[in-house]
C-alpha positions in Angstrom: 15.3 10.5 28.6 16.7 8.5 30.9 20.4 9.1 30.9 21.2 5.8 31.2 18.8 3.7 29.0 19.8 3.9 25.2 16.6 2.7 24.3 15.2 6.2 23.3 17.7 6.7 20.5 17.1 3.0 19.0 13.4 4.2 18.7 14.1 7.3 16.7 16.7 5.7 14.6 14.9 2.6 13.6 11.4 4.3 13.0 13.3 6.6 10.4 14.0 3.2 8.3 11.7 2.7 5.5 8.6 0.4 6.1 7.6 1.5 9.3 3.9 3.0 9.6 4.8 6.2 11.1 8.0 8.1 12.4 5.9 9.1 15.3 9.0 9.2 17.7 11.3 11.0 15.7 8.3 13.6 15.0 7.5 13.9 18.7 11.1 15.3 19.1 10.8 18.2 17.0 10.3 19.2 13.5 13.1 18.1 11.0 16.2 19.9 10.8 16.5 19.8 7.0 14.1 19.8 4.2 14.1 17.0 1.6 13.3 17.0 -2.3 12.8 13.8 -3.9 11.9 12.7 -7.8 11.4 8.9 -8.7 9.7 7.2 -11.8 7.9 4.1 -11.2 7.3 1.6 -14.6 4.9 -1.0 -13.8 3.7 -4.0 -16.0 1.5 -6.8 -15.5 0.3 -9.6 -17.5 -1.3 -13.3 -17.8 -0.5 -16.0 -20.3 -1.5 -14.5 -23.6 -2.5 -11.1 -22.2 -0.2 -8.1 -21.8 -2.3 -6.4 -19.4 -1.7 -3.2 -17.9 1.3 -0.9 -18.1 1.9 2.5 -15.7 4.7 4.8 -15.8 4.4 7.2 -12.7 6.5 10.0 -11.9 6.4 11.7 -8.5 7.7 14.4 -6.7 8.0 15.0 -2.8 8.9 17.8 -0.8 9.5 17.8 3.0 10.0 21.5 4.6 10.5 22.5 8.2 8.8 25.6 9.6 10.6 26.5 12.2 11.0 24.6 15.1 7.6 23.2 15.8 5.9 22.8 12.3 6.3 21.1 9.0 4.9 20.5 5.7 5.3 17.9 3.5 3.4 16.7 0.2 3.5 14.4 -2.9 2.5 14.9 -6.5 1.9 12.1 -9.0 1.0 11.8 -12.2 0.3 8.2 -13.6 -0.3 7.4 -17.2 -1.8 3.5 -17.9 -2.8 1.7 -20.9 -3.3 -1.9 -21.3 -6.3 -4.3 -21.3 -8.4 -5.8 -18.6 -10.4 -9.3 -19.3 -14.3 -8.7 -18.8 -14.6 -12.0 -17.2 -12.0 -13.9 -15.1 -9.1 -14.1 -16.8 -10.6 -14.4 -20.6 -8.5 -12.7 -23.3 -11.4 -12.6 -25.9 -13.2 -10.0 -24.3 -10.7 -7.9 -22.7 -11.3 -4.1 -23.2 -8.4 -1.8 -24.1 -7.8 1.8 -22.3 -5.8 4.7 -21.9 -5.7 7.0 -19.3 -4.1 9.5 -16.9 -4.5 9.8 -13.4 -3.4 13.2 -11.4 -2.9 13.1 -7.7 -1.4 14.6 -4.9 -1.5 15.1 -1.2 0.0 17.5 1.5 0.5 17.3 5.4 1.0 19.7 8.0 2.6 18.8 11.1 2.6 20.3 14.6 5.6 19.3 17.0 5.3 19.4 20.8 7.9 18.4 23.4 6.6 14.5 23.3 3.9 14.9 20.8 3.0 15.5 17.3 -0.3 16.1 15.3 -0.7 16.5 11.6 -3.7 17.2 9.3 -3.6 15.9 5.5 -5.4 16.4 2.7 -5.3 14.2 -0.8 -7.3 14.5 -4.6 -7.0 12.1 -7.0 -8.5 12.7 -10.5 -9.2 10.2 -13.7 -11.4 10.5 -16.2 -14.2 8.3 -14.7 -13.0 8.3 -11.4 -12.5 11.2 -8.7 -11.5 10.7 -5.1 -11.0 13.6 -2.2 -9.9 12.5 1.5 -9.0 14.2 4.9 -6.8 12.9 7.6 -5.7 13.7 11.0 -2.7 11.6 12.9 -1.3 12.1 16.4 1.6 10.5 18.4 2.8 10.9 22.1 5.8 9.4 23.3 6.8 8.3 26.9 8.9 10.5 29.1 11.9 8.0 28.4 11.3 7.8 24.7 10.9 3.9 24.7 7.2 3.7 23.7 5.0 5.7 21.2 1.4 5.4 20.9 -0.1 6.6 17.4 -3.3 6.7 15.9 -5.1 8.4 13.0 -8.7 9.4 11.4 -9.3 9.8 7.9 -12.4 10.2 5.6 -13.0 10.1 1.8 -15.4 10.4 -0.7 -15.4 8.8 -4.3 -17.1 9.6 -7.5 -17.4 6.9 -10.2 -18.8 7.9 -14.0 -18.2 5.1 -16.3 -17.4 5.9 -19.7 -18.3 2.7 -21.6 -19.9 -0.3 -21.0 -23.5 -1.2 -19.4 -23.1 1.5 -17.2 -21.6 4.4 -19.2 -23.1 7.7 -18.3 -23.7 6.8 -14.8 -22.6 9.3 -11.9 -23.0 7.2 -9.1 -21.3 9.7 -6.3 -22.1 7.0 -3.9 -19.0 6.2 -2.2 -17.3 7.1 0.9 -15.6 5.6 3.7 -13.9 6.2 7.3 -10.4 4.9 8.3 -9.4 4.4 11.8 -5.9 3.3 12.9 -4.3 3.1 16.4 -1.1 1.7 17.5 2.1 1.4 19.6 5.9 1.0 19.1 8.0 0.0 22.1 11.9 -0.4 22.2 12.0 -3.9 23.8 15.8 -3.9 23.9 18.6 -1.8 22.5 18.5 -3.4 19.4 14.9 -4.7 19.2 11.8 -2.3 17.8 8.4 -3.9 18.2 5.2 -2.0 16.6 1.5 -3.1 16.6 -1.4 -1.6 14.7 -5.0 -2.1 14.6 -6.7 -0.5 11.7 -10.8 -0.7 10.8 -12.3 0.7 7.6 -15.9 1.1 6.7 -17.2 2.2 3.4 -20.7 2.5 1.8 -22.0 3.1 -1.6 -20.9 1.6 -5.2 -18.4 -0.9 -5.3 -19.3 -2.7 -8.4 -16.8 -2.8 -11.2 -18.2 -0.9 -14.0 -16.2 -2.4 -16.8 -16.3 -6.1 -15.6 -19.3 -8.2 -16.5 -21.7 -9.3 -14.1 -20.3 -7.7 -11.2 -22.3 -6.8 -8.2 -21.0 -6.1 -5.0 -22.4 -5.4 -1.7 -23.1 -1.5 -1.1 -21.3 -1.8 2.5 -17.5 -3.2 3.3 -16.1 -3.4 6.6 -12.2 -4.0 6.4 -10.4 -5.1 9.7 -6.3 -5.4 9.8 -3.7 -6.3 12.6 -0.4 -5.6 11.6 2.8 -6.9 14.0 6.2 -5.3 13.0 9.5 -6.5 14.7 13.0 -4.7 13.7 16.3 -6.2 14.9 19.6 -4.6 14.6 22.6 -7.2 13.7 25.3 -5.2 15.1 27.9 -7.3 14.0 27.4 -6.9 10.6 25.6 -3.2 10.9 22.4 -4.5 9.6 19.0 -4.6 10.4 16.0 -7.4 9.8 12.6 -5.9 9.5 9.7 -8.2 9.4 6.0 -8.0 9.6 2.9 -10.0 10.0 -0.7 -8.7 8.7 -3.8 -10.7 9.4 -6.8 -9.1 7.4 -10.6 -10.0 7.1 -13.9 -8.2 5.7 -17.1 -8.4 5.5 -17.6 -10.0 2.0 -15.8 -13.0 3.4 -11.8 -12.4 2.5 -9.5 -13.9 4.9 -6.2 -12.8 4.4 -2.4 -13.2 5.9 0.5 -11.2 5.0 4.2 -12.2 5.8 7.3 -9.8 4.9 11.0 -9.7 5.5 13.4 -7.3 4.7 17.2 -7.2 5.2 19.0 -3.6 5.0 22.7 -4.1 4.8 25.0 -1.2 4.7 27.8 -1.6 2.7 30.3 1.0 3.6 29.5 4.3 4.8 27.6 5.6 1.3 25.9 2.4 0.0 22.7 -0.1 1.1 21.3 -2.9 -0.3 18.1 -4.1 0.6 16.3 -7.4 -0.5 12.8 -7.8 0.2 10.6 -11.4 0.5 6.8 -11.2 0.7 4.0 -14.0 0.9 0.5 -13.1 0.7 -2.5 -15.7 0.9 -6.3 -15.3 1.2 -9.6 -16.8 0.8 -12.1 -15.8 -1.9 -15.5 -13.7 -1.2 -18.4 -15.4 -0.3 -19.8 -14.4 -3.6 -16.7 -14.7 -6.1 -17.7 -17.1 -8.8 -15.5 -19.4 -9.4 -14.2 -19.6 -13.2 -15.4 -22.7 -15.4 -14.5 -23.4 -18.9 -15.8 -25.8 -21.6 -14.4 -28.3 -23.4 -12.2 -26.0 -26.1 -11.3 -24.1 -22.7 -13.6 -20.7 -23.3 -15.1 -19.6 -20.3 -18.5 -20.1 -19.2 -20.6 -17.3 -17.5 -22.7 -18.4 -14.4 -26.6 -17.5 -14.6 -26.8 -14.6 -12.2 -30.3 -13.3 -11.5 -30.8 -9.5 -11.4 -29.3 -7.9 -8.6 -27.7 -10.8 -7.0 -24.0 -10.7 -5.8 -21.6 -11.8 -8.1 -18.0 -11.2 -9.4 -15.0 -12.8 -11.2 -12.4 -10.2 -10.1 -9.4 -12.3 -9.7 -8.4 -10.1 -6.7 -11.8 -11.7 -4.4 -10.4 -15.1 -5.6 -8.4 -17.8 -3.4 -4.8 -17.6 -4.2 -1.2 -17.1 -2.9 1.5 -15.1 -4.3 5.0 -14.1 -3.9 6.8 -11.0 -4.2 10.6 -10.6 -4.4 12.5 -7.5 -4.3 15.7 -5.6 -4.1 16.3 -2.0 -3.3 19.9 -0.1 -3.8 20.5 3.0 -2.3 23.7 5.2 -2.7 24.7 8.4 -0.9 26.6 10.4 -3.3 27.4 13.3 -0.8 26.1 15.1 2.6 23.0 16.4 0.4 22.5 14.2 -2.7 21.4 10.5 -2.8 20.3 8.2 -5.5 18.0 5.1 -5.6 16.8 1.9 -7.3 14.2 -0.6 -6.6 12.9 -3.7 -8.4 10.1 -6.0 -7.7 8.4 -9.1 -9.0 5.5 -10.8 -8.3 3.5 -13.4 -8.9 0.0 -14.9 -8.0 -1.5 -18.2 -8.2 -4.6 -20.3 -7.1 -2.7 -23.2 -5.8 -0.1 -21.1 -3.9 -2.8 -20.2 -1.3 -2.1 -21.5 2.0 -4.7 -23.6 4.7 -6.8 -24.1 1.9 -7.8 -24.8 -1.8 -7.2 -21.8 -4.5 -9.8 -20.9 -6.9 -9.3 -23.0 -9.8 -8.9 -22.3 -13.8 -7.7 -19.1 -13.0 -4.5 -17.9 -15.0 -1.5 -17.1 -13.1 -0.9 -13.2 -12.5 2.6 -11.7 -12.9 3.5 -7.9 -12.5 7.0 -6.4 -12.1 8.1 -3.1 -11.5 11.2 -0.7 -11.7 11.6 2.6 -9.5 14.5 5.2 -10.0 14.8 7.8 -7.6 16.9 10.7 -6.5 16.4 13.2 -3.6 18.4 16.2 -2.0 18.3 17.5 1.4 18.7 21.5 2.1 
């Protein structure tokens, strides 16, 4: 690192902030000096008018442990308990199906550190009564001599198995979905108080993408997804605060085009407490085969006429809409080893909130809220 250039240290500090994709510059300096154990609990609920949809309770456990000066291992274990109802068609309540299920998931990553580079291999598994998923990943990062620039790249592959337990596809073991993911990017310290990151990602999936629990849901057996992500972190020295902003542009072979803008303000209050408010806006166009919702004179849904094998979906996630998320995170450092945190978020999605075009009609507003509590300890 150049002795007269302070930006190398900024790269390490800024990448350590939450919200940055990979702490690659920090990793490239060596294995972490301390381990970390964290326990969190997430409670999530979503709803539409007249329908309390899904409730999720999700405790999780995280461990990061150094293995000497050149290695570290980290892993997460999650147990999700889901219950509620999902509409069969669009947001129709009358045909909603109830469910209660448990998901067990975990991942592990082993990282090797060199003088100005790091390499990591990871694996993850997820198990539900009707859905299994396995994935492998490899990530690498490389820093310049002055640590002002870090390049990073990653490769992932997954294999999913879907075996519905009710409905018209009950008992069918598809074993037909797999995919690969690529990501590459660069992080650059452009001034002592500014950090910029650019990422490009590509995902290609093959197999069964239909939702077996939704009526008339027939999707292509191939999906390509491309995204560009730009992040800017700016430190406001007079306030001791950091603005973290991002813009994500997304498109896929289904015809969905989307933009996501996000801003967070990290405000320390004293040496132990910090508040982080968040605002996010998402807007997207509908998939090419999304079937617009129609209703009769009584407001009841009208099902479209669909030929066998014709592409069609009433999944609200494939509609044209806009959505806002507001959130607040509080972190408190109890002492040199212990810290606690809490985060709340509220989300609302409406067709007429779409920017740059009309939203999908006759789709009920969708709302969600979540609360997460956590405690962590260094060792």
